C-alpha positions as CSV (number, residue, x, y, z in Angstrom):
1,M,-49.9,122.0,66.6
2,K,-47.1,124.5,67.6
3,R,-45.4,121.8,69.7
4,I,-45.4,119.4,66.7
5,A,-44.1,122.0,64.4
6,R,-41.3,122.9,66.8
7,W,-40.3,119.2,67.3
8,M,-40.2,118.6,63.5
9,L,-38.0,121.7,62.9
10,S,-35.6,120.5,65.6
11,M,-35.5,116.8,64.5
12,F,-35.3,117.0,60.7
13,P,-33.2,119.1,58.2
14,R,-35.2,121.7,56.3
15,T,-34.7,119.9,53.0
16,W,-36.4,116.8,54.5
17,L,-39.2,118.9,55.8
18,Q,-39.7,120.5,52.4
19,H,-39.8,117.0,50.8
20,I,-42.4,115.8,53.4
21,A,-44.5,118.9,52.9
22,N,-44.5,118.4,49.1
23,M,-45.8,114.9,49.5
24,L,-48.5,116.0,52.0
25,L,-49.5,119.1,50.0
26,P,-52.4,117.6,48.0
27,F,-53.9,116.2,51.2
28,L,-53.4,119.4,53.2
29,D,-54.8,121.5,50.4
30,V,-58.1,119.7,50.7
31,W,-58.2,119.0,54.4
32,Y,-57.8,122.7,55.4
33,R,-60.3,124.1,52.9
34,G,-62.6,126.7,54.5
35,N,-63.5,130.4,54.2
36,R,-61.4,132.3,56.8
37,F,-58.0,132.7,55.0
38,T,-57.3,133.1,51.3
39,D,-54.0,132.4,49.5
40,P,-53.9,134.9,46.6
41,I,-51.3,132.7,44.8
42,N,-53.7,129.9,44.0
43,G,-56.9,131.8,44.8
44,K,-58.1,129.1,47.3
45,S,-59.5,129.7,50.8
46,Y,-58.8,127.7,54.0
47,R,-60.1,127.5,57.5
48,R,-56.6,128.3,58.7
49,F,-53.0,128.5,57.7
50,L,-50.4,126.2,59.3
51,P,-47.9,127.3,62.0
52,Y,-44.3,128.0,60.9
53,G,-41.1,129.5,62.2
54,Y,-37.5,128.8,62.7
55,V,-37.0,130.4,66.2
56,N,-40.5,131.4,67.2
57,I,-43.4,129.4,65.8
58,R,-46.0,131.7,64.3
59,P,-49.6,130.7,63.9
60,N,-51.5,130.9,60.6
61,V,-48.5,131.4,58.4
62,L,-47.9,128.5,56.0
63,S,-50.5,128.1,53.3
64,P,-51.5,124.4,52.9
65,G,-52.1,125.0,49.2
66,T,-48.8,126.6,48.0
67,L,-46.5,126.5,51.0
68,S,-46.4,130.3,50.8
69,L,-45.5,132.5,53.8
70,E,-46.6,136.0,54.6
71,R,-43.9,137.6,52.4
72,H,-44.8,135.5,49.4
73,R,-48.5,136.4,49.6
74,L,-47.7,140.1,50.0
75,I,-45.4,140.1,47.0
76,W,-48.1,138.3,44.9
77,L,-50.7,140.8,45.9
78,Y,-48.4,143.7,45.0
79,L,-47.7,142.2,41.6
80,Q,-51.5,141.6,41.0
81,R,-52.7,145.0,42.1
82,K,-49.9,147.4,41.2
83,T,-48.1,146.0,38.2
84,N,-48.7,144.4,34.8
85,F,-46.6,141.4,35.7
86,F,-49.4,138.9,35.0
87,K,-50.6,140.6,31.8
88,S,-47.7,141.5,29.5
89,P,-44.8,139.4,28.1
90,K,-41.5,139.8,30.1
91,K,-38.4,137.9,30.9
92,V,-38.1,137.0,34.6
93,L,-35.2,135.8,36.7
94,H,-36.2,134.1,40.0
95,M,-33.3,133.6,42.4
96,A,-33.4,130.7,44.9
97,P,-36.8,129.7,43.6
98,E,-39.5,129.1,46.2
99,K,-42.1,126.4,45.3
100,A,-44.8,128.9,46.3
101,F,-43.9,131.0,43.2
102,L,-42.2,128.6,40.9
103,T,-45.2,126.2,40.5
104,Q,-47.5,129.1,39.4
105,L,-45.0,131.1,37.3
106,K,-43.9,128.1,35.2
107,K,-47.5,127.8,34.0
108,M,-47.7,131.4,32.7
109,R,-47.0,131.3,29.0
110,H,-46.5,135.1,28.7
111,L,-43.4,134.8,30.9
112,D,-39.9,133.8,29.8
113,Y,-39.1,132.4,33.2
114,V,-35.7,131.4,34.5
115,S,-35.0,130.1,38.0
116,C,-31.4,130.2,39.3
117,D,-29.6,128.9,42.4
118,L,-26.3,127.4,43.3
119,E,-27.7,124.3,45.1
120,S,-31.5,124.1,44.8
121,P,-32.8,121.1,42.8
122,L,-35.7,123.3,41.7
123,A,-33.5,125.7,39.8
124,D,-33.2,125.7,36.0
125,V,-29.7,127.2,36.1
126,K,-27.1,126.3,38.7
127,A,-25.0,129.4,39.4
128,D,-23.6,131.7,42.1
129,I,-25.5,134.9,42.6
130,C,-22.2,136.7,42.8
131,D,-21.2,135.4,39.3
132,L,-24.4,135.0,37.2
133,P,-24.0,133.4,33.7
134,F,-26.3,135.9,32.0
135,A,-25.6,138.7,29.6
136,D,-25.9,142.3,30.7
137,A,-29.5,143.7,30.7
138,S,-31.2,140.4,30.2
139,F,-34.2,140.5,32.5
140,D,-37.3,142.7,32.8
141,W,-38.0,141.5,36.4
142,I,-35.9,139.8,39.1
143,L,-37.5,138.1,42.1
144,C,-34.9,137.6,44.9
145,N,-36.7,136.9,48.2
146,H,-34.8,136.5,51.5
147,V,-31.6,135.5,49.7
148,L,-29.0,138.3,50.3
149,E,-28.9,137.8,54.1
150,H,-27.3,134.4,53.3
151,I,-24.6,135.9,51.0
152,P,-21.2,136.9,52.5
153,N,-20.4,139.4,49.7
154,D,-23.9,140.9,49.3
155,T,-22.3,143.9,47.5
156,K,-21.1,141.7,44.7
157,A,-24.5,140.0,44.5
158,M,-26.3,143.3,44.3
159,Q,-24.0,144.4,41.5
160,E,-24.7,141.2,39.6
161,L,-28.4,141.6,39.9
162,Y,-28.1,145.2,38.7
163,R,-26.0,144.1,35.8
164,V,-28.4,141.5,34.4
165,L,-31.5,143.8,34.9
166,K,-32.6,145.7,31.9
167,P,-32.7,149.5,32.2
168,G,-36.2,150.3,33.4
169,G,-36.5,146.8,34.8
170,K,-37.6,146.0,38.3
171,A,-36.1,143.8,41.0
172,L,-37.9,142.8,44.2
173,L,-34.9,142.4,46.6
174,Q,-36.7,141.5,49.8
175,V,-34.7,140.7,53.0
176,P,-35.6,140.4,56.7
177,I,-35.1,144.0,58.1
178,D,-35.0,145.0,61.7
179,I,-36.7,148.4,61.4
180,N,-35.4,149.4,64.9
181,R,-31.8,149.0,63.7
182,T,-30.2,151.9,61.8
183,V,-27.0,150.0,60.8
184,T,-26.8,146.5,59.5
185,F,-25.0,144.1,61.9
186,E,-22.5,141.4,61.0
187,D,-20.1,139.4,63.2
188,D,-18.2,136.5,61.7
189,S,-16.6,135.7,65.0
190,I,-19.8,134.2,66.2
191,T,-19.5,130.6,65.0
192,D,-21.8,128.7,67.4
193,K,-25.0,127.7,65.5
194,A,-27.3,128.2,68.5
195,A,-25.8,131.7,69.1
196,R,-26.1,132.7,65.5
197,T,-29.7,131.5,65.4
198,K,-30.5,133.6,68.4
199,I,-28.7,136.7,67.1
200,F,-29.3,136.5,63.3
201,G,-32.7,134.6,63.2
202,Q,-31.1,131.6,61.4
203,Y,-27.7,130.1,61.9
204,D,-27.0,130.5,58.1
205,H,-27.8,134.2,58.0
206,V,-24.6,136.3,57.8
207,R,-26.1,139.6,58.9
208,V,-29.1,141.4,60.3
209,Y,-30.1,144.2,57.9
210,G,-31.1,147.6,59.3
211,I,-32.8,150.4,57.5
212,D,-29.5,151.3,55.8
213,Y,-30.2,148.4,53.5
214,F,-32.1,150.7,51.1
215,N,-29.2,153.2,50.8
216,K,-26.8,150.3,50.1
217,L,-29.0,149.3,47.2
218,R,-29.0,152.9,46.0
219,S,-25.2,153.0,46.2
220,I,-25.2,150.1,43.6
221,G,-27.2,152.3,41.2
222,F,-30.8,151.2,41.9
223,E,-33.7,153.6,42.3
224,V,-35.4,152.2,45.4
225,D,-39.0,152.5,46.6
226,E,-39.2,151.5,50.3
227,L,-42.7,150.1,49.7
228,Q,-44.8,149.1,52.7
229,F,-47.6,147.6,50.5
230,T,-49.7,146.5,53.5
231,T,-50.7,150.1,54.1
232,S,-52.9,149.8,51.1
233,L,-54.7,146.8,52.6
234,N,-57.4,147.1,55.3
235,A,-57.3,145.1,58.5
236,E,-59.7,142.5,57.2
237,E,-57.5,141.9,54.1
238,R,-54.3,141.7,56.2
239,L,-56.0,139.0,58.3
240,R,-57.5,137.1,55.4
241,Y,-54.3,137.0,53.4
242,G,-52.1,136.4,56.4
243,V,-49.6,139.2,55.8
244,V,-47.4,141.2,58.2
245,E,-48.3,144.9,58.7
246,N,-44.8,146.3,58.7
247,E,-43.2,144.1,55.9
248,Y,-41.1,146.0,53.3
249,I,-41.0,145.2,49.6
250,P,-37.9,147.0,48.3
251,V,-38.9,147.7,44.7
252,C,-35.5,148.4,42.9
253,I,-35.4,149.9,39.4
254,R,-32.4,150.1,37.1
255,P,-32.6,153.6,35.7
256,M,-32.9,154.1,32.0
257,E,-29.7,155.2,30.2
258,G,-29.2,158.9,30.6
259,Q,-31.3,159.1,33.8
260,K,-28.6,158.0,36.3
């Protein structure tokens, strides 16, 4: 299975693979049903998750029911267990919408849900994250998952996300973080795709974030909780939900006026 996944990733563009996966999803959802793993996003259980990875193929990662990865399931569990996201009315901005979230969130009538991306055909609004077409203080929640590592001017993107978030609102601004790196690394002189993939994890990543990422968010104005939500899960839950033990969820709050 790993060899097949690696071959498909090398032979087909990611957009094609996403299209193929969407067509196969109903079949995979039924075929892989079982009791060992559970996807909290759709509440269904499977005998295994599918392998996935861009550089290193990881086993038991991709949910056959929602196409969620480890980080998606971790965020969903956090929203379920630690917030009122699924209970009270709120306006939500979802940047670069992942199908794993979008399909479920669109069904929720208590949410005023807006998805946004410059290129994605899934997005409601086509816009640059560095120049968002929304009024100041428009959203109660922002979901922005593994986006900023693709953005050359991430400072401007963070400023725009801060601007459109309501005072007291929360933004989950998750990125891949190298916890052994103190300072974020960028090098535009590396142009070879294979070299960029090796160094940055994907050829279209423009940086490798270090733990200074959190202070950069604070410099924009956010209050930041460096949340490692997996510490609240026991070993059996981490295995069942297929989540990574050291994954961070940066929970970013725009302070209320007068509290800055």
